[in-house]
N, C-alpha and C positions, 0 to 999 in steps of 0.2 A: 466308580459308582459308590455313593455314600453308604448304601445299605450292605454292601459285601462285608466290611469288617464287623458290623453289628451281627450279621447272620453267622459269620465265622465264630465270633465270640460266643454266641448262643450255642452253637454246636459244641464248641470246646467246653462250655460250662456243664453240659450234660453227657459228655463223651463216655465217662466211666460207667454211668448208668446205662447208656445205650449199648455199650459193649456187653454188659451183663445180660441185657434183654436180647441182643442179637445171638449171644451164646444159647440162651434158653430157646429161642425160636429156631435155632439151627441144631437142636438136639445135642448141645455141648460140643459140636464139631467146630474147632477153632478156625479151620480154613474156610468152612462154609460161613461161619459168623463174620469173619473178616470180609469175605466177598459181599455178603448181605449189607454190612455196615458201609462198605465203600460205595456200593450202588446207591444206598439211601442218601449218603452225603452228596454224591454226584447229582442225584435228582434234585436235592434241595438247592445246592449251589448253582445248578444250571436252570433253576426255576421250573423244572418239570413237575415238581411237587411244591405246592405253595401253602404256607400257613396263613389261614384267614383270621386268626385271633379268636375263634369261637371256643377254644380250649387253651390250656397252657401249651407252651412250645414243646415241652418235654412229652406231654401226653400225645400231642399230634405227631411228633417225631417217632414215638414208640409205635404208633399206628402205621406209619410209613415203613418202618423196619419190619413189622409183622407182615404187611402185605408183600413186601419184597421177598421175605423168607418163604411165604406161601407160594409165590410165583416160582422161586428157585426150586422148591421142592417138587412142584408140578413138572417143571422142565426136566429135572433130574429123573423123575419117574418115567417120563416119556423117553428120555435117552436110554434108560435102562431097558425099557420094554422093547425099544427098537434094536438094541444090541443083543437082547436075550441072554445076557451074561449072568451066570449064577453069582450070588453074593458070596464073598469069601470072608467068613468070620475070623479066619486066622490072620487077616491083614492088620488087626488091631495090635498095637505094641503091648507086650506083657507089662504088667504093673510091677514096679520095684517093691521088694519086701521091706517093710518098715522095721525099725528096731522095736523090740518088745515094748518099750515105754510108749511108743506111738501107735502100736498095733491096734489097741482097743479103739482109739479115736479114729483111726483110718477105717476100721471095720464099721463103726457107727456111721461115719460119713458115707461110706460105700452103700450101706444098707439104706440110708436116707435117699441117696441118689437113685438107687434101684427102685425104691418105693415111689419116688416122684415119677420116674420113667414109666412105671406101671399104671399111673393115673391116666384117665382120658385127657386128650390134649387141652381142652378148654379148662378143665380143673387144674391141670399143671400150669397153664399160662396165668390164670387168675391168681394162683398161689404165688407164683414167681413175682408178678407185678406188685402184689400187696406186701409180701415179706421181704423180697430182695430189692425191689425198687422203691418201696415206701409209698406207693400210690394208694389212694383211697379206693374203695370198691367202685365208686362212681367214675373215677378216672380210669381204673382198670377196664370197666365196662366200655368206656368211650374208646380206649385203645383197641379193644377186641371187637368193637362194632356190635355190641349186644346191649340189652337193657340192664339197668342196675339190678333189678330183681333177678334176672338170669345170672348175672355175675355173682350175686349173693348166694344163689342156689349152688352154682359150681364151687364157690368158695367153701360153703358149709359141707357139701358132699366130699370135696377134695380133702379137707381137713379130717373128716371122719374116716374116710378110706385110708388116708395116710396113717392115722393113729392106730387103726385096726390092724393094718399090715405090719407096722413096726412092733405092735404088741405081740402078734403071732410069731414074728421072727425072734423076738426076745424069748418067748416061751420055748421055741425050738432049740435055741442055743443053750438053754439051761439044762 
């Protein structure tokens, strides 16, 4: 089929960005992100998800990744509720202690990651799409299935909340 190599090359061209977006959609869980991205690629290559050209390929693919991550999260929640197993916060691996020269940078990165996690999901997603993936607000809105005005509102509120939280944490550390 003549379209397959072209489709595969389009996927390869945006793979790094898609991986970053899958990580963001999967709450930074690398295993979940890998599963989500694998399912997205399978749907695209098997033509269960089809790009119609109304947006850029990357924007459309980000939407596919987001929808699969949401589906996966719903199914995981259902499995959890059925199993009624308590969450085990001790299952996360302990972080390695950085040398003193890197400690400040790691602490700032950790503070930023925690501040991002504390944002509402839509604010976190629009900030990721704009800052990490380089999309415009209009493209981010399309990926998220919301209006550009709504995306702009989430963007502005997310930036303000992020700045306020980081400023409070900086005051506490002094």
